[in-house]
C-alpha positions in Angstrom: 26.6 105.9 69.2 29.9 107.7 69.0 31.3 110.5 71.2 30.9 113.9 69.6 34.3 114.9 71.0 36.7 111.9 70.5 34.6 109.7 68.2 34.8 106.8 70.7 32.2 104.1 70.4 29.8 104.2 73.3 26.5 102.7 74.5 23.4 104.3 73.1 22.2 105.5 76.5 25.6 106.9 77.6 25.6 110.3 79.2 29.3 110.7 79.6 32.1 109.6 77.3 34.2 106.9 79.1 37.2 107.9 77.0 37.4 111.7 77.1 35.1 112.3 80.0 32.9 114.9 78.3 29.2 115.2 78.8 27.3 113.9 75.8 24.2 115.9 77.0 24.0 119.1 79.0 24.9 118.7 82.6 22.0 119.0 85.1 23.5 122.1 86.6 23.9 123.8 83.2 20.4 122.7 82.1 18.9 124.2 85.2 20.9 127.4 84.8 19.6 127.7 81.2 16.0 127.3 82.3 16.4 130.1 84.9 15.8 133.2 82.9 15.7 136.7 84.3 12.1 136.3 85.6 13.1 133.2 87.6 16.0 135.0 89.1 13.9 138.1 89.9 11.3 135.9 91.6 13.9 134.9 94.2 13.4 138.4 95.6 9.6 138.1 95.8 7.8 136.6 98.8 6.3 133.2 98.3 2.7 134.2 98.9 2.6 136.5 95.9 5.2 134.8 93.7 2.6 133.3 91.3 0.9 136.7 90.7 4.2 138.5 90.1 5.5 135.7 87.8 2.5 136.1 85.6 2.9 139.9 85.6 6.7 139.8 85.0 6.4 137.4 82.1 3.7 139.6 80.6 6.1 142.6 80.9 8.9 140.5 79.3 6.9 139.9 76.1 5.8 143.6 76.0 2.2 143.3 77.2 2.6 145.3 80.3 2.4 144.3 83.9 -1.4 144.9 84.4 -3.1 146.9 87.1 -2.0 146.3 90.7 -5.1 147.0 92.8 -3.2 146.8 96.1 -0.8 149.5 95.0 -3.7 151.7 93.9 -5.7 151.2 97.1 -2.9 151.3 99.7 -0.5 153.4 97.6 2.4 154.5 99.8 1.6 151.9 102.5 2.0 149.2 99.9 5.4 150.7 98.9 6.4 150.6 102.5 5.2 147.0 102.9 7.3 145.9 99.9 10.2 148.1 101.0 10.2 149.9 97.7 11.3 153.3 99.0 12.5 154.6 95.7 9.1 154.1 94.2 7.5 155.7 97.3 9.6 158.9 97.0 9.1 159.0 93.2 5.4 159.2 93.5 4.7 160.8 96.9 7.5 163.1 97.7 5.9 166.2 96.2 2.4 165.4 97.6 3.7 165.0 101.1 5.5 168.4 100.8 2.3 170.0 99.6 0.3 168.5 102.4 2.8 169.8 104.9 2.5 173.3 103.4 -1.2 173.1 103.4 -1.1 172.4 107.2 0.5 175.7 107.9 -1.3 177.3 104.9 -3.3 180.4 105.4 -2.3 181.3 109.0 1.3 181.1 107.9 0.5 183.4 105.0 -1.3 185.9 107.3 1.7 185.9 109.7 4.0 186.6 106.8 1.8 189.4 105.6 1.9 190.9 109.1 5.7 190.7 109.3 6.0 192.3 105.8 3.4 194.9 106.6 1.4 194.0 103.5 -2.4 193.5 103.2 -3.5 189.9 102.9 -6.1 188.5 100.5 -9.6 189.0 101.9 -10.9 186.0 103.9 -13.8 185.4 101.5 -11.5 185.2 98.5 -9.0 183.0 100.4 -11.8 180.6 101.3 -12.6 180.1 97.6 -8.9 179.6 96.8 -8.6 177.1 99.6 -11.5 175.1 98.3 -10.0 175.0 94.8 -6.6 174.0 96.3 -8.0 171.1 98.3 -10.0 169.8 95.3 -6.9 170.1 93.1 -4.6 168.4 95.6 -7.1 165.6 96.2 -7.5 165.0 92.5 -3.7 165.1 92.0 -3.2 162.4 94.7 -5.9 160.2 93.2 -4.3 160.4 89.8 -0.9 159.5 91.3 -2.4 156.5 93.1 -4.1 155.3 89.9 -0.8 155.8 88.0 1.0 153.8 90.7 -1.5 151.0 90.3 -0.8 150.9 86.5 3.0 151.1 86.8 4.0 149.5 90.0 4.6 146.0 88.6 6.9 147.3 85.9 8.8 149.5 88.3 9.0 146.6 90.7 10.3 144.3 88.0 13.0 146.8 87.0 14.0 147.3 90.7 14.3 143.5 91.2 16.4 143.1 88.0 18.8 145.6 89.6 19.0 143.4 92.7 19.9 140.4 90.4 22.6 142.3 88.6 24.1 143.6 91.9 23.7 140.1 93.4 22.1 141.4 96.6 21.2 139.1 99.4 18.0 137.3 98.6 16.7 136.9 102.1 17.2 140.6 103.0 15.1 141.9 100.1 12.7 139.1 99.6 10.7 139.4 102.8 8.0 142.1 103.1 7.7 144.3 106.1 4.5 144.5 108.1 6.4 146.8 110.5 6.8 149.4 107.8 3.1 149.1 106.9 2.0 149.6 110.6 4.4 152.6 111.0 3.0 154.2 107.8 -0.6 153.6 109.1 0.3 155.3 112.4 1.7 158.3 110.5 -1.6 158.5 108.6 -3.6 158.4 111.8 -1.4 161.0 113.3 -1.8 163.4 110.3 -5.5 162.7 110.3 -5.9 163.6 114.0 -3.7 166.7 113.6 -5.9 168.0 110.8 -9.2 167.0 112.4 -8.1 168.9 115.6 -8.0 172.2 113.7 -10.8 174.5 114.7 -12.7 175.2 111.4 -12.9 178.8 112.5 -9.3 179.1 113.5 -8.3 180.9 110.3 -11.2 183.4 110.8 -10.2 184.1 114.4 -6.6 184.5 113.5 -7.5 186.8 110.6 -9.7 189.0 112.7 -7.4 189.1 115.7 -4.4 190.1 113.5 -6.0 192.3 110.9 -9.6 193.0 111.9 -12.5 192.3 109.6 -12.1 194.0 106.2 -15.7 193.7 105.1 -18.7 195.5 106.4 -22.3 194.5 106.6 -24.3 191.8 108.3 -22.3 190.4 111.3 -23.9 186.9 111.4 -27.2 185.0 111.5 -26.9 184.5 115.2 -26.2 188.1 116.2 -29.3 190.1 117.2 -29.9 193.8 117.6 -27.4 194.7 115.0 -28.2 198.2 113.9 -25.3 199.9 112.1 -23.0 198.6 109.4 -20.4 201.4 109.4 -18.1 200.1 112.2 -15.6 197.3 112.3 -16.0 194.3 114.5 -14.1 191.4 116.0 -15.0 187.9 116.9 -13.2 186.4 119.9 -12.6 182.6 119.7 -13.2 181.7 123.4 -16.8 181.2 124.5 -18.3 183.6 127.0 -15.8 186.3 126.4 -16.7 189.9 125.6 -16.1 191.5 122.2 -16.0 195.3 122.0 -17.1 196.9 118.8 -16.7 200.7 118.9 -18.8 201.3 122.0 -21.0 198.2 121.5 -20.4 195.1 123.4 -21.7 191.7 122.6 -21.9 189.0 125.2 -22.5 185.5 123.8 -23.0 182.1 125.4 -22.9 178.5 124.2 -25.9 178.5 121.8 -26.9 182.1 121.3 -25.7 185.6 121.1 -27.3 188.8 122.3 -26.2 192.4 122.1 -27.1 195.7 123.5 -25.8 199.1 122.2 -24.5 201.6 124.8 -25.0 205.2 124.0 
């Protein structure tokens, strides 16, 4: 065989020209570099345990078939984003829901306090109860849809993010490892929020409403209040057990499991 560069006569199995020194075949380094496409480079930033799954997903994205549904992203949603240190994806999907959840926490009591400060009449408690139910259902549905959408799109978003790491030549070790610490901290935040919400007295809004504004409706006072005679006077319910509520000359004394009343003339 002859050298393709200097036309020197060489052995048939020669790899390098002994005359000009050029490689007759691609060098091993160059051949390896050619074989490492963008997916191979991106996978350097993926932890070894899940590399096979993401390689299949990323190659599917590369040929336009989509990345498939990521069940872990759907089930663990923002915890999964924390675990993979994908904070941009986390804020993209859950920034608004977190704000709405925080507003829901102060919710109606905050609205009542604002009405008192402004001197305006609040929405009746019965109407606000219905509005609150609709709000919770809508918020829960919205979050569920976001989680499902995250499951469908996470792999593609993750691929794009890792391609950015490749182009910026970020340190592989820093971004490859997952963070169980982030996952645990996110779980603790969830537990804290859950305990904060579960600690709310279900009657707290009612007590606050009646203490601040009085009851705006007339009629039956409750299934556990006896000797209720007139419906033309306002009434108040006091939150603490075994306290006395005065209702225009009537006083009702109630205990742990029953209420009884007696009208004073």
